[in-house]
N, C-alpha and C positions, 0 to 999 in steps of 0.2 A: 569407546566414549567419542572421540574426535569423529565416528561416523556417521553417528545419532545427533552433533553437532551440524553436520553441515547439512543432512535430510534435514532435520528441525529448520537450517536456517536457508535451505533451496524451495521446500515448505509456505516459510513469510514471503519470501520472494517472490512466488506463483499468488500468491494470496495479494498483494500488494499488484501486482500486473492486474488481478480477475478486477480490484475495486478501481483502477483506471478506465479500464475495462467498462466497467458497470456504470459509470458515474456520465456515462456519455451516451448512458442507453433510459429511455424512459419505461421508467414504472408502473406498473398499475399497484396501486398500495395497500389493494389485498389481496393480492398474489404471491400464490407461494413462490415466485419469484424473489419478489417484494418482500420474505419471507429468508429464502437464502441469502442475497443481498443487505439483506439487519446483520446477518450473524459475519460475514465476511467486512462487513464495515467495522461491528463489536469489536474482534479480534486486531484488526489495521490501529481502529485512532486512538487508540496509548499509546504509539507512539508519533502517527499522521500529525495528531493534536498540539501535541509540546513545540512540534516543529514550523508549523502555521504561525505557534505565536509570535514566532521567530522570526523567521521568515514567512510572512504573508505573499498570494498572488501576484503575480507580476498583471500590471493592470495594459491591456492591448485594446485599447480602443473601450469598445462595448462590454469585453470579456475578461476574466483572469486566467493568467495560465497558473496553476498550483504547480509550485516546485517539488512539493514534499515527499511524495511520490517517486520524484527526479533521485533527489538525496539521500534516500533510503532506500532504494536500489542500485546508490553505487556503495555505499553504506557495503550493505548488507555482499555485497558483491564481493567487497575489499576484502572483507571477518572471511569468505572461504577463501579468501584467497590463498589466505595467512594458517588458517585451522586446517582445510583439506589439502593441501600442497603437500 
């Protein structure tokens, strides 16, 4: 059972990393890549959106640095260390 949980946590970690990368790339809203990105956003939003309400992006001049994916990354890594060890 712990192997399944470890695998799912690892998969979700990859999805969060993919979301970070996708946020840097401009996508055509009508393309296939936008549909795939929408699916990744659909899977990661339930975790990231509540965190963003608690911890809004840091303002750095004209841009904002979103720390929610970083927090999720560390939390999942900690869980994997605790469960999968």
